[in-house]
Steps between C-alpha positions, in 0.01 A plus 500: 500500500650602831290297743672601822537873450523666841568853619833566673483617858726786385187661361343502844817628664541787257135595523544541874712804427355621173129414508450865411752733340692653794552832323138607502384750760306267726568339833665159481428433868275201567181594682226272633179512300155375580386250240289682240160369406496287189128455437541374143777248576396146406666210690678259266488216755841366408603414856737651753874524560696236688698603807328837512384589854457872430182662375481728199610853590550831321750781503566820306826595334575764234138608543362167379302224677679165523377162623712217638453148639216443256368147543170525309510604134232726353408653167357853481320602178522854360245499219473770233184693422291305253534771235881474518541124549699333221469142625867447589614416853827551688615321815711747703770353727664748743859461616678482833759223482235237584520628860246781473277654232503861388127498441466875449740614230547159336147365543190711550633812326602299194166318489311829521675651199459177302126509571486860378656379174226238461680196643353276767783497755542254787746559784649173620578503871711186513641305794837601637797350678503571876655808658543580873170552677582830672549811291818590691653161427390525138660845470823370652495205261456732202784725614743223592851538355603283210850413389553512124801329354736670253509374143704610200318683221589505132748785557690306761373722782357370823134564567264369764217268407260303722582152619347245257145440621317185581184435304151582627207259476208663320256210500248686719521811287458304177195325645351840588562635150342192345198532729461867401512411132247219550261733685514755218425225249210374713346845545594638159142557388414682823808722474482554124833330429612339176676186625743516208625842611609447860850628574717557805718787611730496801744728678838386635418179688161517326690507171678189623166333572375604156801333340479196729136455400584541131779244512347242732121509517314215333160672527559869426485602134599864527442714191772751593736578786661813640791440739583846635848549657550127555798269458676526166680165479450257209227234512377206296199631311200265455375449146166653590643799687296821473620838369697693764524869590802557723608813691802580717716804577876504446553611862301203635718255693324211323613617156879477529538525122313175436271435205468123542124473522454730202750299297325176600162628379646642181685181408184297567319710239242629750399868476681709760515873573768630734534844659828581674457837669779735594381529859226396737679278747301209637142480620372805313153359432319738266781753544703724729562873449734604220596154374509395136327172594177685583352450153525122496129441567395703196737290289354181651141595413608595147679166466184317611291690247740447210516127573122469502445442871307818575328775303624385162329164521172660608516741204526207258193321634 
């Protein structure tokens, strides 16, 4: 088992530029945003963030609400109507390079559609690494120039790739994920959750946290996982790894022609479904206009049903 699996800072750097597909017809300018009310958010009480003087703040980009400098983790339930509930639960981890969270298109919106399909969904608002306190300084930091270094590809041509990244510590984020899982277990009867059917889905950095939890947690026993447009490098797969549903687009900078994580799961003999879409870019959430990746959520729900995590298992009871 890979005990020290960490997410490269490259993920955070790239997400700075591509947190949402730049081709869509929305404004990529960063605007200040008053913190929205989160009346159903439940504090996880996992502690704060060291060396973080700034308070949590919000901004809007690409039409979506984003939060940064999060120091207190929360879990927000989105419960299905009782006549639709199938007993399964999904922890939803938004992305943002571990520097901010795209809580709209990769959190609340996803949880809402999961609840409509009968799943108890829980948006994990996990702690983040610090960013500059002022929005102007944060914007400048996001837009700062970076110097890639040329490398030689298989054809002998020069192409630019990012400087090899240092590794990012995800101990806070793992603790938050474990606390979320423990809370769902503790309140399973109240929320109508079958504790043997708790899974996790994550987007970009959230996909990284989903994988980090799968590979390293000693307390989480996830029934299934769904890393959506996350890192594709190979990993050491635990013997008790859950089935995986994996999605990425061929024009996503994180893909780069890699199938390592899929190969790792396949060789370990663990069920894996992989969807490589023609287009979609990065950060598409439930979908952007006129992209082939827009049907991935339907495929995910079908995969859950076929594998007995959703409607199929209820029909057999």
